[in-house]
N, C-alpha and C positions, 0 to 999 in steps of 0.2 A: 695120195697116189703112191704106188709101189713100183719101183724100177728094178727089174732083175739085172744082175751083174753079168757082163760079158766075161765069162770065165777065161776065155782064151787070151784076153788082154789084161786081166786083173793081176797086178803085181803082188797081191797078197794071197793068191789062190793056194799055193803050197802050204803056207802057214795056216790058213783057214782049214784046209782039209786035214792037216796033221792034228790040230787041236780039236777039231770036230770028232775025229776018230778016237782021240784020247778022252773025249767027253770031259774037257777040262775048263773049269771056271775058276775065278779067284776073287777074293774080297779084300778090300783095303779099308782100314779104319783110321780116320784122322780127326784131329781136333781143329775145328774151324773157329776163327774169331768173328763173332757176329755183333760186336758192340754197336757199330753205327747202324747196321740193319735193324737190330732190336730197338734201338732208340727211335729210329724213324717210324717204325711200325707202331710202337707204343704211343708216341706223341700224337699220332693221328687216330688213335683208338681202333686200329685194325687188328684183325685176328692174325696170330703168328703162323698158324698152320697153312692156310691158303697162300699167305704171303711167301713163305719159304718154298712151298710146292711150286709156285710160279717161278721163283728164282732158279730152282733146280732144273725144271723142264725147259726153261729158257736157255740155260747153259747146255743141256743135252742137245737141243735142236741146233746148236752151233757146230756140232761135230757128228758127221755122218756115221762114224763107227758105232755110235750109241743109238742110231736109228735103223739098225740092221734087223732083218727078219727073213723068213722063208715064205714063199708063196705056196698055194695049194699043191703045186707040182714039186715042192721041195727045193726050189731054186733060191739061192741067197740073193738078197738085194737090199735096197735102202728105201725107207719111207721118206717122202719129202718133208713130212712133219709128223711128230709123235705127240701124244696127249698124256694126260695124267690119270693114272689109276691108283687110288690111295685107300688105305685102310681107315676105318672109323670104328670106335667102340660102341656097341649096342648096350646102352645103359639098362635095358630091360633084362637081357639075358647074360650080359657081360661077355658075349662072344664078339669077335671081330668080323666086320663085313668090309666089302670093297665097293667104292663108288668110282665113277669115271666122269671127268669133266674135260670137255674139248679145250685144247690149248688155244689161247689168244695172245698175240704179241703185246696187246694192250693190257697192262696189268690190271687196271680198274675193271675192264670187261671180264677178264678171267676171275678176278677176286669176287665179283658179284655172282658169277655163275657157280663157282665152287661153294661160296657161302650159302647160296640158295639150296644147293644139293645137300649140304650139311644140315641146314635147318629142316628140310623136308624129312631127312632120315631121322633126325632127333624127334620130330613131331609124330611121325607115323610109320617109320621104318621103310620109307620109299627107297628102293634100290635103283641103280642105273645099269644099263647094259655094258658088259665088258667088250673090249675091242682089242684086236691084235696090234694095232698101231698105237700102242701106249707103253709107257714105262711104269714100273711098279714102285710105289713109295709108301713108306710107313713111318710111324713115330711111336716111341715108347717114352712118353713124357713123365713117367712115374719114377725113373731112375736114370742116372748117368752110367756109362760103361766105358771100357777100354778096348774091347774087341768083340767081334760078332761075325759069324759065318752061317750060311744057309746049307743045310744038308739035303740035297735033292736026289731022288732016285736016279734020274737021268736028266742031263741038260742038253742032250744032243739036238733037240728041236726047240730049245729055249734060248734065244739070243738076246732077249730083252734085258736091259740092265735093271737092277734092283737097288733101291736107296732106303736107308733107315737112319734116323737120328734119335738121340735120347734127350734126357733132361739137361738143359744148359746150366752152367755154374758160373758164378762170378769169381774171378781170380785176378788179383793185382790190378783192379780197375777195369778189367776186360771181361766180356761175356764169352764163354767158351762152350762150343757145342760138339759133342761126339757125333761123328758122321761116318756111316759105312756105305760103301759102294761095291756091289758085286756085279761082275760082267763075265760073259763067256770069253775065254781066251782066243777063240777063233775070230771074234769080232774086234777085239782090241788088246793092245799091250799096255804096259806101264806108261809108256810115253804118251799114249792117247789119254790115259787117265790124268796125267800131268796137265795136258791141255784143257781137259774138262775142269779140273780144279782151278786153273788160272781163270777160266771164264766165270765160274761160280764165285770165286773170291773177289773178282772185280765188281760183280753185282752187289755182293755183301758189303763191300767197302764204299760203294757209291750209290746207295739206294735212292738218293734224291734225283740222280740222273736217270736210272733205269726204271724206277717205279713210276715216277712222275704222276703221283696220285692226285686226282682232280678234287677229291673231297666230297664228291657227289655220290650219295647212296640211293 
């Protein structure tokens, strides 16, 4: 469900309109410690990609600034819930494609649904429909990196955040993941990104609490 904003009462209206006019987005790259999360996933024989996608989208859904969009009339508003649109490598062509999985607060339900979509694509190239109420996620598991930005022709009507992570590395007993987060400045400021990272890092630090994996496949 999409709820348009009452612009007359919105305390962020002036900031939103200024940054929308400037067509301004920004990207942040941070190193995340995923030691506990990685160990939890590995010990249960789970795939890392759908596990981390769920963690990221769960954190996103806790903060309305990253659930922002525009309706067909161009009015800004917030989705009650956003879903996962993520890239996958086509091993036949070596091109990237996008799949979409509906978000579920229950980790095991989402994990099964995304894993099934990945398996279908791997088997016969089956794609899923794109949707506006989703956030964009991608992974470059072939290398680590220290910075990343997206060069878009125009972001005026693109308020959805984008997330990318690279190959993790072991460093001084911890597993470190390069993680990039790009968002339209009209939707969010650095403070809101700080809140998002707090939510995500809590999930990464306490996977046994948040994932609550049933072990049933």
